[in-house]
N, C-alpha and C positions, 0 to 999 in steps of 0.2 A: 582262227576260226573264220570260215567264209560266211559272209553275210548273204542270206537268201533273200530273194525278193518275193513280193506278193504273187499269188496265183489266184485268179478269179475262177471259182467253181460254178459251173452251170448247175441248174436245178437237178438234172438227172444224176449228177455225181453225189449230191447230198442224199437223194433218195436211195441210191445204191449203198451209201454208208449206212442208212437206216435198215437196209435189207441185209446188212452184214456181209457185203461183197468183199472177200478177202483181198482182191487186187486193189480195189479202191481204198480200203482201209490202209494197206501198205503204202500206197502212193500218198495218201493224206498224211500218214505218219512221216514219210520222207520229206514232204513239203514242210511240215511243222505247223502246229496249230496257230502260232503267232503269224504265219505267212498265208493262212487261208483267208480269202476274202470272198464275199458274195455280194452281188448287186442287191439293192433294195427290191428289185423285181423278183429275184430268187427268194428273198425273205418273204415277200407277199405270196408267191406261189406256194411255198411250203406251208405257210399258215393257212392259206385257203384250202389246201388239201388235207388238213387235219380231219380225222374221222370222229374225234370226240374231244372233250375238254382236257382229258389227261394227255392225249397226244399233242394238243395245241400247247399246253403248258410245257411239255418236254421240248417241243420245237422252239418255243419262245426262250426257254432256258439255254438251249444249245446255241441259238443265234447270239446270245449275249457274250459268247466266248469267241466269236468270229469278228473279223473286220467287215463291217457293212459299208459298202460304197453307195452313197446317196446320189441322186440325180443332181447334176449341175447344169448351168447354161451351156457349158462346153459339150457335155454328154448329150444334151438336147439337140444341139446343132449337128453333132456327128450323127445322131440317130436320124434326124430329118434327112440328111444326105444319104445315109444308108437306105432309107425307105425309098427315096427317089431312085437310087441306083439299082436296088435289088427287089423291091416289092413285086413288080410285074414280072421281071425275068426269072426270079428264083423263089417267089412267094415267101419272102422273108416275113416272119410273123412279128407282131409288136413286141412280145417278150424277148424273142431272140435278137431283134434289132436293138433293143435297149441294152441287153447284156453285151452284145458285140460292141456297141458304142462305148460302153463302160470300159471294156478291155482295151479298145483302141485309144480312147482318150487318156486313160491312166497308164498306157503303154506297159501292160502286164499280160502274162500268159493266160490263156483261157483253157481250163480243164473241162472237157466235155466228152460224152460218149456219142453225141449226135454230130459227128463231123460233117455230115452232109448238109446240115443247117448253116454251117459257117465257112466251109472250105472255099466258097466262091468269093468271100469278102476279102478284098485287097487289104493287105497289111495286118490281118489278124494273125496272131502268134498263138499256136496251140501247144499246150503242155503235152509232152510225149510220155506216155505211160511206160513204166519199167517192167 
């Protein structure tokens, strides 16, 4: 049995999962729950976007089943360099910069629907949807 590696899901992917997007659901199933990771930034964005207590509790429960990658000094250093390199030229946002730094530092694929936000970042590896 082949060992699959982690895939870092951008916030928009998890939102599409909640919207029951069949393509995203299939891809996440193919990745396997044990291989789905999110940045602590995505975790925070999802919780911030909850519309009520019930939704907040559902998100909190769902996050407990995923691998959460926390910020480290290495991710912070990579993030700083990304902001130096891309904030002016490509308007790299803070959350996207932190998510990209996480994928780069952990050397894992990034699954996103916002390719335009990341395609200019040297070294970023993007998960190819099937």
